[in-house]
C-alpha positions as CSV (number, residue, x, y, z in Angstrom):
1,X,15.2,27.9,7.8
2,X,12.0,29.2,8.1
3,X,11.1,29.1,11.6
4,X,7.6,27.7,12.4
5,X,6.3,29.8,15.5
6,X,2.7,28.0,17.1
7,X,0.1,31.7,17.7
8,X,-0.1,31.3,21.7
9,X,-4.0,32.5,21.0
10,X,-6.5,30.2,22.6
11,X,-9.0,29.2,19.3
12,X,-13.2,29.2,20.3
13,X,-15.7,28.3,18.0
14,X,-17.8,29.9,20.1
15,X,-18.5,30.5,24.0
16,X,-23.0,30.5,23.6
17,X,-24.5,27.0,24.0
18,X,-23.4,24.9,20.0
19,X,-27.5,24.6,19.7
20,X,-27.4,25.8,16.2
21,X,-26.7,23.7,13.6
22,X,-24.7,26.3,11.4
23,X,-22.2,27.0,14.6
24,X,-21.2,23.2,14.5
25,X,-21.3,22.9,10.6
26,X,-19.1,25.8,10.4
27,X,-16.2,24.2,13.0
28,X,-16.4,21.1,10.8
29,X,-12.9,20.1,10.3
30,X,-14.3,17.8,6.3
31,X,-12.4,14.6,4.5
32,X,-9.3,14.9,6.5
33,X,-7.5,11.5,8.7
34,X,-7.9,11.0,12.9
35,X,-4.0,11.4,12.9
36,X,-4.0,15.4,11.1
37,X,-6.7,16.0,13.7
38,X,-4.9,14.7,17.0
39,X,-1.8,16.5,15.4
40,X,-2.5,20.0,14.2
41,X,-5.8,20.9,15.6
42,X,-5.9,19.6,19.5
43,X,-3.8,20.8,22.1
44,X,-5.0,20.8,25.3
45,X,-7.5,19.0,28.1
46,X,-11.3,20.4,27.1
47,X,-10.5,20.7,23.6
48,X,-12.8,19.0,21.2
49,X,-13.3,19.1,18.1
50,X,-15.8,17.5,14.5
51,X,-14.1,15.6,11.6
52,X,-15.8,13.9,8.8
53,X,-13.3,11.3,7.7
54,X,-12.2,10.8,4.4
55,X,-14.3,8.0,3.9
56,X,-17.4,10.1,5.1
57,X,-18.1,9.0,9.0
58,X,-18.2,11.7,11.4
59,X,-16.1,12.3,15.1
60,X,-16.4,13.6,18.2
61,X,-12.8,14.0,18.9
62,X,-12.0,15.5,22.4
63,X,-8.6,15.6,24.8
64,X,-8.0,14.3,27.9
65,X,-7.5,15.9,31.3
66,X,-5.1,13.2,32.0
67,X,-1.4,12.9,29.8
68,X,-0.7,9.7,29.0
69,X,2.3,7.7,30.1
70,X,4.8,9.2,27.6
71,X,3.8,13.5,28.9
72,X,2.2,13.9,25.7
73,X,-2.0,14.2,24.8
74,X,-4.3,12.0,25.5
75,X,-7.4,11.7,22.6
76,X,-10.4,10.2,22.4
77,X,-11.8,10.2,18.7
78,X,-16.1,9.2,18.9
79,X,-17.3,7.7,16.4
80,X,-20.8,9.9,15.0
81,X,-23.1,7.9,13.1
82,X,-27.0,8.3,11.8
83,X,-29.9,6.0,14.0
84,X,-32.9,6.3,11.2
85,X,-34.1,10.0,12.4
86,X,-31.3,10.8,14.6
87,X,-27.4,11.3,15.3
88,X,-25.2,9.2,18.2
89,X,-23.0,7.2,19.5
90,X,-22.2,3.6,18.9
91,X,-22.7,2.0,21.7
92,X,-24.7,4.9,24.2
93,X,-28.0,4.5,24.2
94,X,-27.8,8.5,26.5
95,X,-26.1,9.3,23.1
96,X,-28.2,10.4,20.8
97,X,-30.0,13.6,19.8
98,X,-32.0,15.2,16.1
99,X,-28.9,16.8,15.0
100,X,-25.2,16.3,15.8
101,X,-26.1,20.3,17.4
102,X,-27.5,19.0,20.2
103,X,-25.5,15.7,20.0
104,X,-22.9,18.1,21.3
105,X,-24.6,20.4,23.2
106,X,-26.3,17.1,25.2
107,X,-23.0,15.8,25.8
108,X,-21.4,19.1,26.7
109,X,-23.9,20.3,29.4
110,X,-25.4,17.4,30.4
111,X,-24.1,14.2,29.9
112,X,-20.5,14.3,30.1
113,X,-19.7,13.1,33.4
114,X,-21.9,9.5,32.6
115,X,-19.2,9.4,29.0
116,X,-16.3,9.7,31.4
117,X,-18.0,7.3,33.7
118,X,-17.9,5.2,30.4
119,X,-14.9,6.1,28.6
120,X,-13.4,5.2,32.5
121,X,-11.3,8.5,31.1
122,X,-12.3,12.1,32.8
123,X,-12.7,14.4,30.1
124,X,-14.1,18.2,29.6
125,X,-15.5,20.2,26.1
126,X,-14.2,23.5,27.0
127,X,-13.0,25.0,23.6
128,X,-14.8,23.7,20.5
129,X,-11.4,24.1,18.2
130,X,-12.4,25.2,13.7
131,X,-10.3,24.8,10.7
132,X,-8.9,28.1,12.2
133,X,-6.2,26.5,14.2
134,X,-4.6,24.9,11.7
135,X,-3.4,28.6,11.0
136,X,-0.7,28.0,13.6
137,X,0.7,25.1,12.0
138,X,1.4,26.8,8.1
139,X,-1.9,25.1,7.3
140,X,-4.2,26.7,4.8
141,X,-7.6,26.0,4.3
142,X,-7.7,26.9,0.0
143,X,-4.6,28.0,-1.9
144,X,-6.2,31.8,-3.0
145,X,-4.0,32.9,0.5
146,X,-1.0,32.2,-2.0
147,X,0.6,34.9,-4.3
148,X,2.7,35.7,-7.5
149,X,2.7,32.1,-8.7
150,X,4.8,30.6,-11.3
151,X,4.9,26.9,-12.7
152,X,7.8,25.3,-13.1
153,X,9.7,22.9,-15.0
154,X,9.9,19.3,-14.1
155,X,9.8,15.5,-14.2
156,X,6.9,14.7,-12.2
157,X,3.3,14.0,-12.3
158,X,2.6,17.1,-10.4
159,X,1.6,20.1,-10.4
160,X,4.0,22.4,-9.0
161,X,5.0,26.1,-8.6
162,X,6.3,28.6,-7.1
163,X,4.6,31.6,-5.1
164,X,4.2,33.3,-2.1
165,X,2.6,33.3,1.4
166,X,2.1,34.2,5.0
167,X,3.5,32.2,6.9
168,X,3.0,31.2,11.3
169,X,5.4,33.9,12.0
170,X,3.5,36.2,10.2
171,X,6.5,36.7,7.3
172,X,6.0,36.6,3.6
173,X,7.9,34.2,2.1
174,X,8.4,31.9,-0.9
175,X,7.7,28.6,-1.2
176,X,7.8,25.9,-3.4
177,X,3.7,23.9,-3.3
178,X,3.0,20.5,-4.9
179,X,-0.7,19.3,-5.9
180,X,-1.9,16.3,-5.2
181,X,-2.7,14.1,-8.3
182,X,-6.6,14.0,-9.1
183,X,-6.5,16.7,-6.8
184,X,-7.4,14.5,-4.1
185,X,-10.2,12.5,-5.3
186,X,-8.2,9.2,-5.1
187,X,-8.8,8.5,-1.3
188,X,-5.8,6.4,-1.6
189,X,-3.3,9.4,-2.6
190,X,-5.5,11.4,0.1
191,X,-4.2,9.0,2.8
192,X,-1.2,9.6,1.7
193,X,-1.2,13.4,1.8
194,X,-2.2,13.4,5.5
195,X,0.0,10.8,6.1
196,X,2.6,13.1,4.9
197,X,2.2,15.9,6.6
198,X,1.3,13.8,10.0
199,X,4.7,12.0,10.3
200,X,6.4,15.1,9.0
201,X,5.4,17.0,12.0
202,X,7.5,14.2,14.1
203,X,10.7,14.1,11.9
204,X,11.0,18.5,12.5
205,X,14.0,19.7,13.7
206,X,15.9,17.0,13.1
207,X,19.1,16.6,10.4
208,X,17.3,13.7,8.2
209,X,17.7,13.4,4.6
210,X,13.9,13.5,4.1
211,X,12.2,15.7,2.5
212,X,9.4,17.2,4.9
213,X,7.2,19.6,4.0
214,X,6.5,22.1,5.4
215,X,2.2,23.1,5.5
216,X,-0.3,22.5,3.3
217,X,-3.4,23.4,1.4
218,X,-6.2,21.1,2.1
219,X,-8.2,22.5,-1.3
220,X,-6.8,22.0,-3.7
221,X,-4.5,19.0,-1.5
222,X,-1.0,20.8,-1.9
223,X,2.0,20.1,0.3
224,X,4.3,23.5,0.9
225,X,7.8,22.9,1.2
226,X,11.0,25.1,1.9
227,X,11.8,27.0,-1.3
228,X,15.9,27.2,-0.6
229,X,17.7,26.5,-3.5
230,X,14.7,27.4,-6.6
231,X,15.7,23.9,-8.2
232,X,13.1,21.1,-7.9
233,X,13.4,17.3,-9.9
234,X,11.3,13.9,-9.4
235,X,10.6,10.4,-7.9
236,X,13.5,8.6,-8.6
237,X,11.1,5.8,-10.9
238,X,10.4,9.1,-12.9
239,X,14.0,9.8,-13.1
240,X,15.5,6.3,-13.8
241,X,12.8,6.3,-16.9
242,X,13.3,9.8,-18.5
243,X,17.7,9.7,-17.9
244,X,18.2,5.4,-18.7
245,X,20.2,6.2,-21.7
246,X,22.1,9.2,-20.1
247,X,22.7,6.7,-16.8
248,X,26.1,4.0,-16.1
249,X,26.9,1.2,-14.3
250,X,29.0,3.7,-12.2
251,X,26.3,6.3,-11.3
252,X,23.8,3.7,-11.3
253,X,25.6,2.1,-9.1
254,X,25.8,6.1,-7.0
255,X,22.6,6.2,-7.1
256,X,21.8,2.7,-5.0
257,X,25.1,3.8,-2.3
258,X,22.4,6.9,-2.2
259,X,19.6,5.6,-1.8
260,X,21.1,3.3,1.3
261,X,22.9,5.6,3.0
262,X,19.1,8.1,3.4
263,X,18.1,4.2,5.0
264,X,20.9,4.6,6.8
265,X,21.3,7.5,8.6
266,X,17.0,6.4,9.2
267,X,17.5,3.7,10.5
268,X,21.0,5.2,13.1
269,X,17.5,7.4,14.5
270,X,15.2,4.3,15.0
271,X,13.5,5.0,12.3
272,X,13.2,2.9,9.8
273,X,10.8,2.1,6.2
274,X,10.0,-1.9,6.0
275,X,9.2,-1.6,2.2
276,X,10.7,1.5,0.3
277,X,9.9,1.1,-3.8
278,X,11.2,4.0,-6.1
279,X,8.7,6.3,-5.4
280,X,9.6,6.3,-2.2
281,X,13.0,8.4,-2.6
282,X,13.3,12.2,-4.7
283,X,16.0,13.5,-7.1
284,X,16.6,16.8,-6.1
285,X,18.6,18.7,-8.9
286,X,21.8,21.0,-7.4
287,X,23.4,22.5,-9.5
288,X,26.1,22.1,-11.7
289,X,29.6,20.6,-11.9
290,X,30.8,22.2,-15.3
291,X,28.5,23.2,-18.7
292,X,27.8,19.6,-19.2
293,X,27.3,18.0,-16.2
294,X,24.9,18.2,-13.6
295,X,24.4,17.3,-10.1
296,X,21.3,15.5,-8.0
297,X,20.4,14.7,-4.7
298,X,18.8,11.7,-4.2
299,X,16.1,11.4,-0.7
300,X,13.2,10.5,1.0
301,X,10.8,11.3,-0.9
302,X,8.1,13.0,2.2
303,X,7.3,11.2,5.2
304,X,4.6,8.8,4.2
305,X,5.5,4.9,5.4
306,X,8.6,5.6,8.1
307,X,8.4,3.3,11.2
308,X,9.4,5.3,14.2
309,X,10.4,2.0,16.6
310,X,7.9,2.4,19.1
311,X,6.1,4.8,18.5
312,X,4.3,3.5,15.2
313,X,2.5,0.9,13.8
314,X,4.1,-1.4,12.4
315,X,1.6,-3.9,11.3
316,X,0.6,-4.3,7.1
317,X,-2.2,-5.5,6.1
318,X,-1.7,-6.0,2.6
319,X,1.6,-7.7,1.8
320,X,3.7,-7.2,-1.8
321,X,5.0,-10.4,-2.7
322,X,7.6,-9.7,-5.1
323,X,9.2,-6.9,-3.2
324,X,8.1,-7.8,0.2
325,X,10.8,-9.7,2.0
326,X,9.4,-13.2,3.1
327,X,8.7,-12.8,7.3
328,X,6.2,-10.6,6.3
329,X,4.1,-12.9,4.9
330,X,3.9,-14.7,8.6
331,X,4.2,-11.4,10.9
332,X,2.6,-8.8,8.7
333,X,4.6,-6.4,10.5
334,X,7.6,-4.6,8.9
335,X,11.1,-4.0,10.4
336,X,14.4,-3.2,10.0
337,X,15.4,-6.3,8.7
338,X,12.7,-6.0,6.5
339,X,13.7,-2.3,5.0
340,X,16.6,-4.6,3.7
341,X,15.6,-6.9,1.6
342,X,13.8,-4.5,0.6
343,X,16.5,-2.8,-1.1
344,X,17.9,-5.6,-2.2
345,X,14.6,-5.7,-4.3
346,X,15.4,-1.6,-4.4
347,X,19.0,-2.0,-6.5
348,X,17.6,-4.9,-8.6
349,X,15.5,-2.3,-10.8
350,X,18.1,0.5,-10.7
351,X,20.6,-2.0,-11.9
352,X,17.8,-3.6,-14.5
353,X,19.4,-2.3,-17.9
354,X,22.3,-2.8,-16.6
355,X,21.9,-7.3,-15.4
356,X,19.6,-6.9,-18.8
357,X,22.2,-6.0,-20.9
358,X,24.6,-8.4,-19.5
359,X,22.6,-11.5,-19.4
360,X,21.4,-10.5,-23.3
361,X,25.4,-10.7,-24.5
362,X,26.4,-13.8,-22.5
363,X,26.8,-16.9,-25.5
364,X,25.5,-18.5,-22.6
365,X,22.4,-17.1,-21.6
366,X,19.4,-19.0,-21.4
367,X,16.9,-16.5,-21.6
368,X,15.3,-14.8,-24.7
369,X,14.9,-11.4,-24.4
370,X,13.9,-8.4,-26.6
371,X,15.0,-4.9,-27.4
372,X,12.6,-2.2,-26.3
373,X,14.1,1.7,-26.6
374,X,17.7,0.9,-25.8
375,X,17.1,-1.5,-23.1
376,X,17.1,-5.1,-22.7
377,X,14.0,-6.9,-20.9
378,X,12.9,-10.8,-20.7
379,X,10.4,-11.6,-22.6
380,X,7.0,-12.5,-21.8
381,X,6.9,-15.8,-21.5
382,X,9.1,-15.4,-19.0
383,X,8.8,-13.9,-15.6
384,X,11.8,-11.3,-15.3
385,X,13.8,-12.6,-12.2
386,X,13.9,-9.1,-10.4
387,X,10.7,-9.6,-10.1
388,X,10.3,-13.2,-9.5
389,X,9.9,-14.7,-5.7
390,X,12.5,-18.0,-5.9
391,X,15.1,-17.3,-3.4
392,X,17.9,-16.5,-5.8
393,X,19.8,-19.6,-5.9
394,X,17.7,-20.5,-7.8
395,X,17.7,-17.3,-10.3
396,X,20.9,-17.2,-13.3
397,X,24.1,-15.9,-12.7
398,X,25.3,-13.1,-14.5
399,X,27.4,-13.9,-16.7
400,X,31.2,-14.4,-16.4
401,X,32.0,-11.6,-18.3
402,X,31.1,-9.0,-16.4
403,X,32.2,-6.1,-15.1
404,X,33.8,-6.7,-11.1
405,X,31.4,-4.3,-9.6
406,X,28.4,-5.8,-11.5
407,X,28.5,-8.6,-10.1
408,X,30.0,-7.7,-7.0
409,X,26.4,-5.2,-6.5
410,X,24.3,-8.8,-7.1
411,X,26.7,-11.0,-4.1
412,X,25.8,-7.3,-2.8
413,X,21.9,-8.2,-3.5
414,X,21.8,-11.8,-3.2
415,X,23.1,-10.9,0.7
416,X,20.2,-8.4,1.3
417,X,17.7,-10.1,0.1
418,X,18.6,-14.0,2.5
419,X,15.4,-15.9,3.4
420,X,16.6,-15.8,7.0
421,X,16.5,-12.3,8.4
422,X,18.8,-13.1,10.7
423,X,21.6,-13.5,7.9
424,X,21.4,-10.0,6.5
425,X,23.7,-7.3,6.8
426,X,23.1,-3.7,8.4
427,X,22.1,-0.8,6.3
428,X,25.4,0.7,7.8
429,X,27.0,-3.1,6.9
430,X,25.9,-2.3,2.9
431,X,27.0,1.2,2.8
432,X,30.5,0.6,3.1
433,X,30.0,-2.5,0.9
434,X,29.1,-0.3,-1.5
435,X,31.9,2.1,-1.0
436,X,34.2,-0.5,-1.6
437,X,32.4,-1.8,-5.4
438,X,32.6,1.8,-5.6
439,X,36.2,2.2,-5.2
440,X,36.2,-1.2,-8.5
441,X,33.5,0.3,-10.5
442,X,34.5,2.2,-13.5
443,X,34.8,5.4,-14.4
444,X,32.0,7.0,-15.3
445,X,31.3,8.7,-18.3
446,X,27.9,10.3,-17.7
447,X,26.6,13.7,-17.9
448,X,24.6,12.9,-14.4
449,X,26.2,13.4,-11.0
450,X,24.8,12.0,-7.4
451,X,25.5,13.7,-4.9
452,X,24.6,12.6,-1.1
453,X,24.1,13.6,2.5
454,X,27.4,11.9,3.3
455,X,27.0,10.2,6.9
456,X,31.4,9.7,7.1
457,X,32.5,13.5,6.9
458,X,31.3,16.1,8.7
């Protein structure tokens, strides 16, 4: 394991008056998020920095003198806006100046007591922290410090390569680097990039089945992963697409089993994801069982979207009515129960080829089907039942000739997607049920084998 050692050095951009605009410009963090600044930049009371968010807005962030109720640092984030020919903080008449540098100077030397009184929060501005401070977290400004790069072959749209870099502990080590598609030009992808970084910081040290980055490069946006296996993979959505003809029913059920084991471990640690999807899982290649059979392992892909119970905001503003639990449309809150519902929808996506094949082969089929690339899909005139928002009782039943394991998986999906959240099983309960299903499943003839973290063996 790579050990991350924080530097004990105090980083200061300047001890001078900060009236020079160039000094402030060199200290600004560009195209970042406020949570990133709070997590990777500010540390001690009196630390402050200036950042420009993804939306272009400037923020002055200051660590308050008093800690929050949980003993952590409390950060005050003040938005800085343009007001005709001057810059200032909205709502504060005294916080105005011709330039950003002058505003920081006036606040630090003249108006900090006023600002503390207005915010009812004791503030000081002792150390102006700049981009160098992130080095203690293995966050680099550019990729120029990565040496001996060699590209890897993988089933993914993100460029992945192996290289060497100097880590915060002073050692040069080999790591895996994954660039964000499009170079981070898409604000949504860039936001996800920072979410993965921030959430991974809180998950370090926990023995959870999560693919956690150990560092990042800001330009181009690149996540750094520990290189302990020299193998890579792809997200689950791509894996199912590329290997659809090589997976049989039993292996698809094993993928379902791996997915619920991952989520069950997270729930056990009071961490959950109320709306997980295929792209949130990553399939790692872990080796050969023999010359023909390849072994893969399923893990949670990064830390974005994870909710730490009692600590994270679980509210949502946009709801996908096809895959998200019905109560979320009213509560606008993601819960462990909504995560179970979403798992049922996830199972439907994983088992889609087997479900469609079973319907199409049945003489009782009432739905017209089309054959495409050895997979069976509904015709365009019919809405796919896997994405249907109707109650499960209104959906067609599996044909009587379906394998018993597939029938039981459909029953399991029905329980997981029950409209009443109190009637749904827990993630651990689904783990136990799917184990029984696998005992009845036929022997797999697939050349792909899914292995996973087993919570029942120590």
